[in-house]
C-alpha positions in Angstrom: 0.0 0.0 0.0 1.3 3.5 -0.8 1.7 6.0 2.0 -1.3 7.9 0.7 -3.4 4.8 0.5 -2.4 4.0 4.1 -3.6 7.4 5.2 -6.9 6.9 3.4 -7.2 3.4 5.0 -6.7 4.9 8.5 -9.3 7.6 7.9 -11.8 5.1 6.4 -11.3 2.9 9.5 -12.3 5.9 11.6 -15.6 6.0 9.6 -14.9 9.3 7.9 -16.8 10.0 4.7 -14.9 10.6 1.4 -15.5 14.4 1.4 -14.0 14.7 4.9 -11.0 12.5 4.0 -10.5 14.6 0.9 -10.5 17.8 2.9 -8.2 16.5 5.6 -5.7 15.2 3.1 -6.1 18.1 0.7 -7.0 15.9 -2.3 -10.1 15.6 -4.4 -13.0 13.4 -3.4 -12.5 11.5 -6.7 -8.9 10.7 -5.7 -10.2 9.4 -2.3 -12.6 7.1 -4.2 -9.7 5.8 -6.2 -7.5 5.2 -3.2 -10.5 3.7 -1.3 -11.1 1.2 -4.1 -7.4 0.3 -4.2 -7.3 -0.2 -0.4 -10.3 -2.5 -0.6 -8.7 -4.4 -3.4 -5.2 -4.7 -1.8 -6.6 -5.7 1.6 -9.1 -8.1 0.2 -11.8 -6.5 2.4 -15.3 -6.9 0.9 -16.9 -4.3 3.1 -16.1 -1.5 5.5 -16.7 -3.6 8.6 -14.2 -6.1 7.4 -11.7 -3.3 6.7 -12.2 -2.0 10.3 -11.5 -5.5 11.7 -8.3 -5.5 9.6 -7.4 -2.1 10.9 -7.8 -3.2 14.5 -5.7 -6.4 13.8 -3.0 -4.1 12.4 -3.0 -2.0 15.5 -4.8 1.1 14.1 -7.3 2.7 16.4 -10.5 2.9 14.3 -12.2 5.2 16.9 -12.5 8.8 15.7 -10.2 11.3 17.5 -12.0 13.3 20.0 
């Protein structure tokens, strides 16, 4: 996974929508969609809940920052 895809992965695991991810990373929402699709493909996750489980197993904290 590229560093940018990893950042998108972490924000997806927090449950953030594409528009928020785009804003936080200063990229377009379309670019987020592309990264999101590649993350799902590379991780083999068929859904967001599975992706969150993978994030937890990898040691990422999927809880939104407060």
